[in-house]
VOZAZA-378415 format. One record per residue: z, y, x of N, C-alpha, C in turn; residue number from 1; residue in three letters. Coordinates in nm, 3 decimals. Example, Ala and Ser with C-alpha at 12.3 -4.5 7.8 and 13.67 -1.06 7.14 Angstrom:
2
((0.780,-0.569,1.319),(0.780,-0.450,1.230),(0.780,-0.330,1.320),1,'Ala') ((0.708,-0.225,1.285),(0.714,-0.106,1.367),(0.787,0.003,1.290),2,'Ser') 
//
This chain:
236
((19.624,10.152,-1.034),(19.733,10.205,-1.170),(19.856,10.148,-1.184),1,'Met') ((19.945,10.226,-1.183),(20.080,10.180,-1.187),(20.127,10.138,-1.329),2,'Ser') ((20.233,10.083,-1.324),(20.296,9.993,-1.454),(20.303,10.109,-1.553),3,'Lys') ((20.357,10.215,-1.516),(20.403,10.349,-1.585),(20.263,10.404,-1.660),4,'Ser') ((20.180,10.425,-1.597),(20.053,10.496,-1.614),(19.972,10.400,-1.740),5,'Glu') ((19.999,10.260,-1.680),(19.896,10.170,-1.799),(19.976,10.163,-1.923),6,'Ser') ((20.127,10.167,-1.895),(20.184,10.164,-2.065),(20.157,10.312,-2.130),7,'Lys') ((20.114,10.427,-2.075),(20.097,10.545,-2.130),(19.959,10.518,-2.182),8,'Lys') ((19.878,10.449,-2.110),(19.707,10.447,-2.127),(19.728,10.342,-2.274),9,'Thr') ((19.789,10.258,-2.281),(19.815,10.179,-2.426),(19.870,10.232,-2.522),10,'Asp') ((19.979,10.308,-2.510),(20.013,10.374,-2.611),(19.962,10.488,-2.665),11,'Ser') ((19.853,10.562,-2.596),(19.744,10.654,-2.623),(19.652,10.603,-2.704),12,'Ala') ((19.596,10.445,-2.655),(19.486,10.410,-2.734),(19.565,10.353,-2.876),13,'Leu') ((19.678,10.303,-2.882),(19.716,10.228,-3.010),(19.729,10.366,-3.105),14,'Ala') ((19.756,10.501,-3.039),(19.783,10.621,-3.141),(19.661,10.662,-3.171),15,'Glu') ((19.548,10.654,-3.112),(19.429,10.679,-3.142),(19.389,10.578,-3.257),16,'Lys') ((19.401,10.442,-3.225),(19.361,10.353,-3.316),(19.427,10.385,-3.478),17,'Thr') ((19.560,10.425,-3.466),(19.617,10.435,-3.586),(19.558,10.551,-3.668),18,'Lys') ((19.538,10.678,-3.598),(19.469,10.782,-3.652),(19.335,10.737,-3.710),19,'Lys') ((19.259,10.662,-3.670),(19.123,10.641,-3.691),(19.151,10.560,-3.828),20,'Thr') ((19.193,10.448,-3.812),(19.243,10.383,-3.940),(19.269,10.461,-4.041),21,'Ala') ((19.410,10.574,-4.039),(19.413,10.649,-4.149),(19.326,10.700,-4.218),22,'Ser') ((19.241,10.780,-4.130),(19.160,10.855,-4.187),(19.017,10.762,-4.252),23,'Lys') ((18.999,10.644,-4.213),(18.917,10.570,-4.271),(18.943,10.495,-4.397),24,'Ala') ((19.114,10.498,-4.447),(19.184,10.450,-4.558),(19.184,10.596,-4.630),25,'Ser') ((19.183,10.693,-4.586),(19.173,10.801,-4.670),(19.049,10.825,-4.725),26,'Ala') ((18.918,10.824,-4.644),(18.819,10.851,-4.683),(18.753,10.729,-4.813),27,'Thr') ((18.809,10.607,-4.797),(18.758,10.493,-4.882),(18.827,10.528,-5.017),28,'Ser') ((18.970,10.583,-4.987),(19.042,10.588,-5.141),(18.970,10.728,-5.243),29,'Ala') ((18.896,10.812,-5.144),(18.848,10.924,-5.211),(18.698,10.881,-5.255),30,'Lys') ((18.630,10.803,-5.211),(18.498,10.739,-5.263),(18.526,10.716,-5.385),31,'Ala') ((18.435,10.707,-5.474),(18.432,10.632,-5.600),(18.383,10.515,-5.608),32,'Pro') ((18.459,10.409,-5.662),(18.402,10.290,-5.664),(18.260,10.248,-5.746),33,'Ala') ((18.201,10.181,-5.685),(18.085,10.164,-5.749),(18.090,10.025,-5.834),34,'Lys') ((17.998,10.074,-5.989),(18.021,10.010,-6.061),(17.943,9.876,-6.030),35,'Glu') ((17.941,9.747,-6.112),(17.879,9.641,-6.096),(17.709,9.645,-6.140),36,'Pro') ((17.648,9.597,-6.115),(17.508,9.619,-6.143),(17.477,9.638,-6.299),37,'Ala') ((17.564,9.517,-6.364),(17.538,9.484,-6.488),(17.603,9.602,-6.590),38,'Ser') ((17.680,9.699,-6.527),(17.708,9.805,-6.614),(17.671,9.922,-6.589),39,'Lys') ((17.581,9.938,-6.474),(17.516,10.047,-6.426),(17.405,10.110,-6.549),40,'Gln') ((17.393,10.237,-6.571),(17.293,10.281,-6.680),(17.172,10.268,-6.633),41,'Lys') ((17.071,10.219,-6.709),(16.938,10.217,-6.650),(16.883,10.392,-6.677),42,'Ala') ((16.784,10.422,-6.580),(16.742,10.572,-6.571),(16.683,10.613,-6.708),43,'Pro') ((16.721,10.698,-6.781),(16.655,10.766,-6.902),(16.523,10.839,-6.866),44,'Val') ((16.395,10.810,-6.951),(16.312,10.882,-6.904),(16.314,10.988,-6.990),45,'Lys') ((16.236,11.133,-6.939),(16.239,11.260,-7.022),(16.216,11.244,-7.172),46,'Pro') ((16.058,11.183,-7.211),(16.031,11.181,-7.334),(16.119,11.116,-7.409),47,'Lys') ((16.172,11.011,-7.372),(16.290,10.895,-7.433),(16.434,10.977,-7.480),48,'Ala') ((16.454,11.058,-7.387),(16.567,11.103,-7.387),(16.575,11.235,-7.500),49,'Ala') ((16.432,11.315,-7.519),(16.400,11.387,-7.612),(16.386,11.364,-7.725),50,'Ala') ((16.338,11.227,-7.762),(16.331,11.171,-7.852),(16.460,11.131,-7.927),51,'Lys') ((16.533,11.085,-7.869),(16.681,11.027,-7.908),(16.738,11.131,-7.934),52,'Ala') ((16.747,11.282,-7.860),(16.806,11.387,-7.898),(16.772,11.457,-8.036),53,'Lys') ((16.676,11.415,-8.050),(16.583,11.488,-8.163),(16.634,11.386,-8.313),54,'Val') ((16.655,11.261,-8.291),(16.692,11.177,-8.376),(16.814,11.186,-8.412),55,'Ala') ((16.928,11.198,-8.300),(17.076,11.217,-8.318),(17.108,11.330,-8.400),56,'Ala') ((17.029,11.441,-8.373),(17.015,11.601,-8.470),(17.010,11.567,-8.615),57,'Lys') ((16.888,11.491,-8.619),(16.818,11.470,-8.752),(16.887,11.390,-8.858),58,'Ser') ((16.976,11.282,-8.787),(17.050,11.192,-8.834),(16.966,11.075,-8.906),59,'Gly') ((17.017,10.950,-9.001),(16.941,10.863,-9.013),(16.817,10.925,-9.144),60,'Pro') ((16.711,10.842,-9.121),(16.623,10.900,-9.249),(16.660,10.821,-9.349),61,'Lys') ((16.616,10.922,-9.443),(16.670,10.909,-9.608),(16.543,10.855,-9.669),62,'Ser') ((16.589,10.729,-9.757),(16.455,10.675,-9.829),(16.420,10.751,-9.935),63,'Lys') ((16.291,10.714,-9.975),(16.228,10.800,-10.082),(16.295,10.745,-10.189),64,'Pro') ((16.285,10.855,-10.300),(16.367,10.842,-10.440),(16.286,10.728,-10.512),65,'Lys') ((16.179,10.681,-10.491),(16.138,10.571,-10.532),(16.178,10.414,-10.502),66,'Ser') ((16.223,10.447,-10.391),(16.289,10.338,-10.330),(16.441,10.303,-10.355),67,'Glu') ((16.522,10.394,-10.403),(16.676,10.406,-10.452),(16.703,10.312,-10.543),68,'Leu') ((16.826,10.228,-10.531),(16.855,10.144,-10.656),(16.852,10.196,-10.784),69,'Pro') ((16.820,10.146,-10.870),(16.803,10.223,-11.034),(16.703,10.324,-11.029),70,'Gly') ((16.633,10.344,-10.964),(16.492,10.432,-10.967),(16.370,10.369,-10.987),71,'His') ((16.387,10.245,-11.004),(16.258,10.163,-11.029),(16.220,10.087,-11.140),72,'Thr') ((16.137,10.050,-11.195),(16.089,9.960,-11.318),(15.971,9.905,-11.287),73,'Ile') ((15.992,9.750,-11.298),(15.881,9.696,-11.272),(15.742,9.737,-11.352),74,'Pro') ((15.653,9.715,-11.297),(15.496,9.742,-11.357),(15.488,9.694,-11.484),75,'Pro') ((15.523,9.551,-11.510),(15.509,9.465,-11.623),(15.614,9.534,-11.747),76,'Glu') ((15.717,9.572,-11.714),(15.821,9.611,-11.784),(15.788,9.760,-11.849),77,'Ile') ((15.721,9.840,-11.730),(15.720,9.976,-11.806),(15.561,9.940,-11.869),78,'Phe') ((15.474,9.892,-11.855),(15.375,9.852,-11.930),(15.411,9.821,-12.062),79,'Ala') ((15.503,9.720,-12.082),(15.576,9.691,-12.214),(15.622,9.810,-12.323),80,'Gln') ((15.705,9.888,-12.220),(15.778,9.987,-12.297),(15.676,10.099,-12.336),81,'Met') ((15.550,10.106,-12.275),(15.434,10.202,-12.311),(15.392,10.132,-12.426),82,'Met') ((15.364,10.015,-12.459),(15.323,9.941,-12.552),(15.404,9.988,-12.702),83,'Glu') ((15.527,9.960,-12.674),(15.626,9.995,-12.789),(15.606,10.121,-12.836),84,'Tyr') ((15.609,10.215,-12.741),(15.608,10.374,-12.762),(15.440,10.391,-12.841),85,'Ile') ((15.369,10.364,-12.800),(15.232,10.370,-12.903),(15.221,10.308,-13.050),86,'Met') ((15.329,10.220,-13.020),(15.308,10.176,-13.184),(15.415,10.237,-13.245),87,'Gly') ((15.485,10.340,-13.231),(15.539,10.423,-13.306),(15.699,10.443,-13.270),88,'Gly') ((15.754,10.375,-13.160),(15.894,10.360,-13.141),(15.934,10.483,-13.034),89,'Met') ((16.034,10.532,-13.052),(16.113,10.648,-12.948),(16.147,10.583,-12.850),90,'Ser') ((16.155,10.632,-12.696),(16.190,10.598,-12.627),(16.343,10.563,-12.629),91,'Ile') ((16.450,10.600,-12.666),(16.576,10.554,-12.726),(16.587,10.412,-12.785),92,'Ala') ((16.460,10.414,-12.910),(16.446,10.268,-12.963),(16.425,10.156,-12.859),93,'Asp') ((16.323,10.223,-12.775),(16.265,10.104,-12.653),(16.359,10.039,-12.588),94,'Val') ((16.452,10.149,-12.527),(16.552,10.086,-12.438),(16.668,10.037,-12.491),95,'Cys') ((16.697,10.022,-12.624),(16.775,9.931,-12.675),(16.747,9.794,-12.714),96,'Arg') ((16.590,9.776,-12.683),(16.563,9.667,-12.710),(16.589,9.553,-12.588),97,'Lys') ((16.602,9.413,-12.637),(16.663,9.326,-12.514),(16.554,9.315,-12.392),98,'Glu') ((16.582,9.328,-12.282),(16.515,9.306,-12.173),(16.486,9.451,-12.124),99,'Gly') ((16.479,9.574,-12.197),(16.448,9.685,-12.157),(16.549,9.746,-12.076),100,'Met') ((16.498,9.847,-11.975),(16.605,9.903,-11.876),(16.671,10.005,-11.977),101,'Pro') ((16.799,10.081,-11.925),(16.839,10.173,-11.985),(16.783,10.313,-11.991),102,'Pro') ((16.809,10.393,-12.085),(16.733,10.519,-12.082),(16.744,10.592,-11.957),103,'Arg') ((16.835,10.616,-11.892),(16.884,10.682,-11.780),(16.790,10.653,-11.670),104,'Ile') ((16.759,10.502,-11.673),(16.708,10.434,-11.548),(16.530,10.453,-11.577),105,'Arg') ((16.512,10.473,-11.712),(16.355,10.540,-11.718),(16.335,10.712,-11.669),106,'Phe') ((16.444,10.732,-11.709),(16.423,10.906,-11.654),(16.446,10.918,-11.517),107,'Tyr') ((16.518,10.831,-11.501),(16.517,10.839,-11.302),(16.400,10.782,-11.233),108,'Arg') ((16.357,10.696,-11.314),(16.199,10.622,-11.246),(16.100,10.708,-11.279),109,'Ala') ((16.091,10.843,-11.369),(16.003,10.935,-11.374),(16.035,11.026,-11.301),110,'Leu') ((16.105,11.065,-11.260),(16.180,11.181,-11.166),(16.133,11.125,-11.022),111,'His') ((16.158,11.010,-11.004),(16.142,10.942,-10.836),(15.981,10.918,-10.833),112,'Ala') ((15.883,10.960,-10.951),(15.756,10.917,-10.906),(15.697,11.037,-10.873),113,'Asp') ((15.658,11.049,-10.711),(15.615,11.157,-10.704),(15.466,11.203,-10.711),114,'Glu') ((15.405,11.083,-10.719),(15.278,11.100,-10.767),(15.246,11.134,-10.915),115,'Lys') ((15.317,11.116,-10.992),(15.321,11.154,-11.121),(15.257,11.060,-11.209),116,'Gly') ((15.236,10.951,-11.160),(15.137,10.824,-11.252),(15.197,10.801,-11.354),117,'Glu') ((15.324,10.767,-11.371),(15.437,10.716,-11.469),(15.458,10.821,-11.574),118,'Leu') ((15.462,10.944,-11.527),(15.454,11.008,-11.613),(15.341,11.081,-11.696),119,'Arg') ((15.235,11.040,-11.647),(15.108,11.042,-11.718),(15.059,10.939,-11.800),120,'Gly') ((15.105,10.825,-11.793),(15.122,10.697,-11.877),(15.198,10.723,-11.989),121,'Gln') ((15.337,10.786,-11.963),(15.451,10.825,-12.076),(15.357,10.940,-12.172),122,'Tyr') ((15.299,11.042,-12.101),(15.247,11.121,-12.212),(15.135,11.076,-12.288),123,'Asp') ((15.044,11.023,-12.243),(14.961,10.934,-12.312),(15.000,10.855,-12.419),124,'Asp') ((15.098,10.757,-12.410),(15.204,10.695,-12.472),(15.231,10.778,-12.609),125,'Ala') ((15.295,10.873,-12.558),(15.341,10.978,-12.656),(15.261,11.041,-12.766),126,'Cys') ((15.123,11.076,-12.692),(15.035,11.124,-12.756),(14.965,11.024,-12.875),127,'Ala') ((14.959,10.898,-12.838),(14.897,10.790,-12.934),(15.036,10.786,-13.046),128,'Ile') ((15.163,10.805,-12.989),(15.276,10.769,-13.101),(15.254,10.904,-13.188),129,'Arg') ((15.211,11.000,-13.157),(15.191,11.121,-13.231),(15.086,11.072,-13.378),130,'Ala') ((14.974,11.030,-13.320),(14.885,10.975,-13.405),(14.930,10.900,-13.503),131,'Asp') ((14.970,10.773,-13.432),(15.045,10.678,-13.548),(15.147,10.741,-13.652),132,'Tyr') ((15.238,10.818,-13.594),(15.323,10.906,-13.712),(15.245,10.989,-13.811),133,'Leu') ((15.153,11.060,-13.760),(15.057,11.125,-13.855),(14.989,11.009,-13.963),134,'Ala') ((14.942,10.905,-13.909),(14.883,10.776,-14.015),(14.970,10.748,-14.110),135,'Asp') ((15.106,10.739,-14.068),(15.216,10.690,-14.159),(15.255,10.792,-14.265),136,'Glu') ((15.222,10.919,-14.245),(15.267,11.022,-14.338),(15.184,10.985,-14.512),137,'Ile') ((15.042,10.954,-14.451),(14.943,10.923,-14.555),(14.992,10.813,-14.635),138,'Val') ((15.032,10.700,-14.537),(15.087,10.594,-14.591),(15.176,10.590,-14.667),139,'Arg') ((15.289,10.626,-14.631),(15.402,10.680,-14.721),(15.392,10.755,-14.836),140,'Ile') ((15.306,10.877,-14.811),(15.286,10.931,-14.941),(15.235,10.877,-15.067),141,'Ala') ((15.128,10.762,-15.039),(15.064,10.684,-15.107),(15.157,10.585,-15.187),142,'Asp') ((15.265,10.530,-15.123),(15.341,10.408,-15.142),(15.435,10.454,-15.257),143,'Asp') ((15.379,10.386,-15.390),(15.438,10.440,-15.521),(15.502,10.315,-15.538),144,'Ser') ((15.552,10.224,-15.461),(15.597,10.084,-15.503),(15.747,10.099,-15.570),145,'Ser') ((15.849,10.224,-15.488),(15.975,10.234,-15.522),(15.997,10.302,-15.620),146,'Leu') ((15.890,10.406,-15.688),(15.907,10.497,-15.773),(15.934,10.456,-15.913),147,'Asp') ((15.922,10.352,-15.913),(15.930,10.308,-16.046),(16.046,10.209,-16.073),148,'Val') ((16.156,10.223,-16.141),(16.249,10.128,-16.145),(16.250,10.044,-16.309),149,'Glu') ((16.287,9.908,-16.331),(16.294,9.850,-16.466),(16.430,9.828,-16.498),150,'Phe') ((16.486,9.884,-16.623),(16.606,9.880,-16.654),(16.621,9.723,-16.705),151,'Lys') ((16.733,9.684,-16.739),(16.735,9.563,-16.800),(16.694,9.534,-16.936),152,'Ala') ((16.659,9.650,-17.038),(16.652,9.622,-17.132),(16.472,9.629,-17.165),153,'Asn') ((16.438,9.642,-17.044),(16.287,9.670,-17.024),(16.197,9.803,-16.983),154,'Gly') ((16.309,9.913,-17.038),(16.232,10.039,-17.048),(16.237,10.081,-16.869),155,'Asp') ((16.146,10.184,-16.867),(16.082,10.205,-16.739),(16.182,10.346,-16.697),156,'Ile') ((16.221,10.373,-16.518),(16.282,10.444,-16.510),(16.210,10.513,-16.380),157,'Asp') ((16.193,10.624,-16.362),(16.139,10.683,-16.243),(16.262,10.718,-16.150),158,'Tyr') ((16.254,10.671,-16.027),(16.323,10.705,-15.935),(16.324,10.811,-15.840),159,'Ser') ((16.401,10.925,-15.849),(16.385,11.047,-15.797),(16.438,11.012,-15.628),160,'Lys') ((16.535,10.924,-15.647),(16.593,10.910,-15.508),(16.492,10.846,-15.430),161,'Lys') ((16.385,10.792,-15.482),(16.299,10.712,-15.387),(16.176,10.826,-15.348),162,'Ser') ((16.159,10.884,-15.408),(16.072,11.044,-15.386),(16.132,11.113,-15.287),163,'Val') ((16.245,11.150,-15.312),(16.296,11.229,-15.206),(16.313,11.182,-15.084),164,'Glu') ((16.352,11.022,-15.053),(16.372,10.972,-14.923),(16.236,10.962,-14.875),165,'Arg') ((16.108,10.953,-14.935),(15.978,10.933,-14.916),(15.905,11.070,-14.819),166,'Ser') ((15.981,11.187,-14.909),(15.966,11.341,-14.859),(16.020,11.365,-14.718),167,'Lys') ((16.187,11.320,-14.705),(16.262,11.326,-14.602),(16.180,11.241,-14.468),168,'Leu') ((16.119,11.113,-14.497),(16.068,11.027,-14.403),(15.905,11.110,-14.358),169,'Met') ((15.858,11.148,-14.463),(15.737,11.253,-14.411),(15.788,11.370,-14.313),170,'Ile') ((15.854,11.453,-14.373),(15.908,11.566,-14.290),(15.920,11.515,-14.146),171,'Glu') ((16.007,11.430,-14.163),(16.044,11.386,-14.004),(15.914,11.318,-13.923),172,'Ala') ((15.834,11.274,-13.991),(15.733,11.230,-13.908),(15.611,11.355,-13.868),173,'Arg') ((15.630,11.450,-13.963),(15.541,11.546,-13.916),(15.609,11.672,-13.823),174,'Lys') ((15.740,11.636,-13.806),(15.813,11.716,-13.706),(15.781,11.682,-13.582),175,'Trp') ((15.792,11.526,-13.568),(15.777,11.457,-13.442),(15.656,11.461,-13.397),176,'Thr') ((15.536,11.439,-13.490),(15.403,11.477,-13.436),(15.361,11.603,-13.391),177,'Ala') ((15.442,11.706,-13.434),(15.376,11.840,-13.431),(15.447,11.847,-13.269),178,'Ser') ((15.573,11.780,-13.241),(15.634,11.836,-13.106),(15.564,11.748,-12.991),179,'Lys') ((15.528,11.608,-13.040),(15.442,11.531,-12.934),(15.343,11.581,-12.917),180,'Leu') ((15.220,11.626,-13.004),(15.104,11.652,-12.960),(15.070,11.812,-13.040),181,'Arg') ((15.155,11.911,-13.034),(15.151,12.042,-13.063),(15.002,12.080,-13.106),182,'Pro') ((14.887,12.070,-13.018),(14.776,12.120,-13.017),(14.717,12.046,-13.158),183,'Lys') ((14.726,11.931,-13.185),(14.654,11.880,-13.275),(14.737,11.867,-13.418),184,'Leu') ((14.873,11.833,-13.411),(14.976,11.831,-13.529),(15.046,11.943,-13.555),185,'Trp') ((15.028,12.045,-13.464),(15.126,12.177,-13.486),(15.097,12.266,-13.574),186,'Gly') ((15.186,12.337,-13.656),(15.151,12.435,-13.766),(15.088,12.546,-13.688),187,'Asn') ((15.110,12.577,-13.549),(15.064,12.718,-13.470),(14.939,12.707,-13.472),188,'Gln') ((14.857,12.801,-13.471),(14.718,12.808,-13.444),(14.684,12.892,-13.305),189,'Val') ((14.597,12.820,-13.210),(14.624,12.888,-13.085),(14.452,12.937,-13.092),190,'Ser') ((14.459,13.057,-13.048),(14.278,13.138,-13.060),(14.279,13.158,-12.889),191,'Val') ((14.173,13.128,-12.868),(14.119,13.142,-12.734),(14.017,13.265,-12.734),192,'Asp') ((14.054,13.354,-12.609),(13.952,13.496,-12.618),(13.909,13.488,-12.469),193,'Leu') ((13.807,13.518,-12.492),(13.724,13.565,-12.344),(13.697,13.715,-12.355),194,'Asn') ((13.736,13.790,-12.265),(13.718,13.926,-12.263),(13.653,13.965,-12.146),195,'Val') ((13.539,14.053,-12.175),(13.463,14.077,-12.070),(13.491,14.234,-12.013),196,'Asp') ((13.518,14.253,-11.901),(13.588,14.356,-11.847),(13.487,14.440,-11.744),197,'Ala') ((13.343,14.396,-11.783),(13.266,14.477,-11.688),(13.249,14.622,-11.731),198,'Ser') ((13.199,14.704,-11.652),(13.200,14.828,-11.690),(13.096,14.848,-11.792),199,'Glu') ((13.011,14.822,-11.788),(12.930,14.838,-11.922),(13.010,14.812,-12.058),200,'Glu') ((13.087,14.703,-12.069),(13.173,14.652,-12.165),(13.279,14.789,-12.197),201,'Ser') ((13.336,14.820,-12.106),(13.428,14.935,-12.094),(13.378,15.060,-12.155),202,'Ile') ((13.248,15.092,-12.122),(13.198,15.207,-12.174),(13.180,15.206,-12.289),203,'Gln') ((13.119,15.060,-12.363),(13.091,15.041,-12.487),(13.209,15.058,-12.576),204,'Ala') ((13.322,15.023,-12.524),(13.451,15.023,-12.600),(13.503,15.160,-12.610),205,'Leu') ((13.464,15.273,-12.480),(13.503,15.364,-12.508),(13.427,15.497,-12.608),206,'Gln') ((13.297,15.443,-12.620),(13.219,15.487,-12.720),(13.245,15.484,-12.853),207,'Ala') ((13.291,15.346,-12.890),(13.344,15.288,-13.044),(13.444,15.393,-13.041),208,'Ile') ((13.567,15.379,-12.945),(13.676,15.497,-12.957),(13.645,15.605,-13.008),209,'Gly') ((13.564,15.680,-12.957),(13.542,15.826,-12.964),(13.490,15.846,-13.079),210,'Glu') ((13.378,15.723,-13.150),(13.294,15.751,-13.253),(13.431,15.735,-13.359),211,'Lys') ((13.501,15.666,-13.354),(13.599,15.607,-13.467),(13.716,15.748,-13.463),212,'Asn') ((13.724,15.778,-13.370),(13.822,15.916,-13.354),(13.736,16.026,-13.441),213,'Met') ((13.642,16.048,-13.395),(13.517,16.164,-13.486),(13.545,16.126,-13.628),214,'Ala') ((13.535,16.008,-13.672),(13.515,15.994,-13.809),(13.650,16.020,-13.872),215,'Leu') ((13.771,15.972,-13.826),(13.922,16.008,-13.835),(13.929,16.168,-13.853),216,'Ala') ((13.882,16.211,-13.763),(13.909,16.357,-13.779),(13.836,16.455,-13.873),217,'Met') ((13.707,16.405,-13.902),(13.612,16.432,-14.009),(13.705,16.407,-14.161),218,'Ala') ((13.768,16.290,-14.169),(13.798,16.259,-14.305),(13.904,16.338,-14.306),219,'Lys') ((14.006,16.349,-14.187),(14.124,16.441,-14.219),(14.082,16.581,-14.245),220,'Ala') ((14.000,16.635,-14.193),(13.932,16.773,-14.250),(13.918,16.758,-14.407),221,'Glu') ((13.848,16.688,-14.411),(13.778,16.663,-14.567),(13.910,16.668,-14.660),222,'Glu') ((14.011,16.580,-14.601),(14.144,16.573,-14.704),(14.174,16.708,-14.730),223,'Val') ((14.207,16.753,-14.594),(14.287,16.898,-14.580),(14.191,17.008,-14.685),224,'Arg') ((14.054,17.008,-14.684),(14.017,17.093,-14.749),(14.028,17.086,-14.907),225,'Arg') ((14.005,16.949,-14.927),(14.010,16.910,-15.078),(14.166,16.959,-15.127),226,'Arg') ((14.243,16.962,-15.065),(14.401,17.017,-15.121),(14.413,17.141,-15.129),227,'Leu') ((14.351,17.203,-15.021),(14.328,17.379,-14.995),(14.278,17.409,-15.140),228,'Ala') ((14.181,17.359,-15.169),(14.087,17.396,-15.293),(14.191,17.365,-15.421),229,'Asn') ((14.226,17.236,-15.450),(14.322,17.201,-15.550),(14.448,17.315,-15.565),230,'Gln') ((14.496,17.325,-15.459),(14.608,17.445,-15.460),(14.540,17.603,-15.493),231,'Asn') ((14.431,17.632,-15.462),(14.326,17.735,-15.493),(14.341,17.744,-15.657),232,'Leu') ((14.281,17.635,-15.715),(14.253,17.614,-15.862),(14.397,17.631,-15.936),233,'Asp') ((14.530,17.566,-15.862),(14.614,17.566,-15.971),(14.684,17.739,-15.949),234,'Asp') ((14.665,17.807,-15.843),(14.709,17.951,-15.844),(14.620,18.010,-15.960),235,'Glu') ((14.498,17.977,-15.982),(14.447,18.068,-16.070),(14.448,18.032,-16.211),236,'Glu') 
//
């Protein structure tokens, strides 16, 4: 092989090498770089992915009302409040006492109690309070210690203000007791009726109605005849 032919062969090999290197660099540039093993995401199982999707849509779980701040009262405090109510105090007066929760917190606790146990205890305490107030009516009416006043000269003076005040106290207790326990202390009388709607009962009622209608018509006819005879007598 001559020197000229050898040079041509070397230049061709060099050119081919350059083309191969340029193609390899272009391919490496297009291929994405591999992330390190620590940053690679672990494969997600189908069930876990579905649960995560549902949890993302539903958002964070909301706490029950009974666990919200300001919606709970310790059992021993609630029991003490019921004792005060059974002794005749209103819930407003109880909540004003030292160590008792405010009234809005009391009502929040009743509303948050989904089982209704606190509401049942409160209703029972109010019923007992109504009985207590009814008993006080007799005590106030019988108390005459303030009805009589002694003047400086020894004369006796009957205090009308004391009597009026006692009447007001009695009326207030009567009203409160009637609202707390209307079936026992209310003024309205309830009547329970049991109606028999059987076919025999309906037929019996129809017979009574027809009989009453016949009697009413006979009475009307008798009155009509009496009036007619009276008119004839007046004409004669």
